[in-house]
Kinemage of the C-alpha trace (Angstrom):
@kinemage 1
@onewidth
@group {chain A} dominant
@subgroup {mainchain}
@vectorlist {calphas} color= white
{ca met a 1} P -2.778 -79.798 92.236
{ca glu a 2} L -0.783 -82.456 94.094
{ca ile a 3} L 3.204 -81.540 95.454
{ca phe a 4} L 5.568 -84.306 94.855
{ca his a 5} L 8.640 -84.179 96.911
{ca leu a 6} L 12.058 -85.406 95.680
{ca glu a 7} L 13.276 -85.237 99.101
{ca lys a 8} L 17.234 -85.374 98.694
{ca his a 9} L 15.990 -86.743 94.888
{ca pro a 10} L 17.895 -84.563 92.071
{ca his a 11} L 15.001 -85.484 89.771
{ca val a 12} L 12.329 -88.218 89.385
{ca glu a 13} L 11.959 -89.896 86.228
{ca leu a 14} L 8.219 -89.465 84.509
{ca cys a 15} L 7.191 -92.692 83.985
{ca asp a 16} L 8.405 -93.601 87.683
{ca leu a 17} L 6.218 -90.099 89.065
{ca leu a 18} L 3.500 -91.937 86.541
{ca lys a 19} L 3.320 -94.522 89.272
{ca leu a 20} L 4.180 -93.157 92.645
{ca gln a 21} L 1.182 -90.172 91.824
{ca gly a 22} L -0.874 -93.902 91.481
{ca trp a 23} L -1.664 -92.469 88.040
{ca ser a 24} L -0.717 -95.613 86.181
{ca asp a 25} L -0.810 -98.980 87.504
{ca ser a 26} L 3.062 -100.315 86.179
{ca gly a 27} L 5.952 -99.218 83.851
{ca ala a 28} L 5.160 -100.661 80.873
{ca ser a 29} L 1.332 -98.476 81.860
{ca ala a 30} L 3.073 -95.823 82.306
{ca lys a 31} L 5.672 -95.399 79.599
{ca ala a 32} L 2.583 -96.589 77.528
{ca val a 33} L 0.734 -92.795 78.248
{ca ile a 34} L 3.513 -91.090 77.836
{ca ala a 35} L 4.966 -92.180 74.200
{ca glu a 36} L 0.608 -92.552 73.516
{ca gly a 37} L 1.302 -88.212 74.257
{ca his a 38} L -1.278 -88.452 76.779
{ca val a 39} L 1.166 -86.728 79.165
{ca lys a 40} L 2.324 -83.017 79.778
{ca val a 41} L 5.232 -81.629 81.069
{ca asn a 42} L 4.882 -77.271 81.612
{ca gly a 43} L 2.347 -77.838 79.219
{ca asn a 44} L 3.919 -79.092 76.759
{ca val a 45} L 3.135 -83.460 75.259
{ca glu a 46} L 6.556 -85.198 76.617
{ca thr a 47} L 7.686 -88.431 74.950
{ca arg a 48} L 10.412 -89.134 76.382
{ca lys a 49} L 9.360 -91.933 78.745
{ca arg a 50} L 12.799 -91.324 81.221
{ca cys a 51} L 12.673 -87.938 81.090
{ca lys a 52} L 14.043 -86.469 84.611
{ca ile a 53} L 11.789 -84.409 86.025
{ca ile a 54} L 13.154 -82.095 88.403
{ca ala a 55} L 11.861 -79.109 90.869
{ca asp a 56} L 9.142 -76.337 89.796
{ca gln a 57} L 7.917 -78.180 86.882
{ca ile a 58} L 4.404 -79.260 86.597
{ca val a 59} L 2.955 -82.907 85.494
{ca glu a 60} L -0.791 -83.253 83.527
{ca tyr a 61} L -2.031 -86.480 82.560
{ca gln a 62} L -5.407 -86.934 82.393
{ca gly a 63} L -6.838 -84.032 84.441
{ca met a 64} L -4.882 -84.607 86.965
{ca lys a 65} L -1.361 -81.740 87.859
{ca val a 66} L 1.053 -82.477 90.252
{ca gln a 67} L 3.858 -79.784 90.796
{ca val a 68} L 7.609 -81.621 91.709
{ca lys a 69} L 9.341 -80.070 95.379
{ca ala a 70} L 12.689 -80.091 96.170
């Protein structure tokens, strides 16, 4: 499982996290896969494109996982 550090930010939007992880080529494609229900947050399907991901959450997409840390 990969680790994503928020550094001094309180959260990261889900669509931005997919781009930053390299799981998506663009914001538009990230938003599309989220809307289609292909992304899970803490084991639950998440369809809100701008969902605020905070520390200690786990995001999954196509067999890849990332844990968000403060």
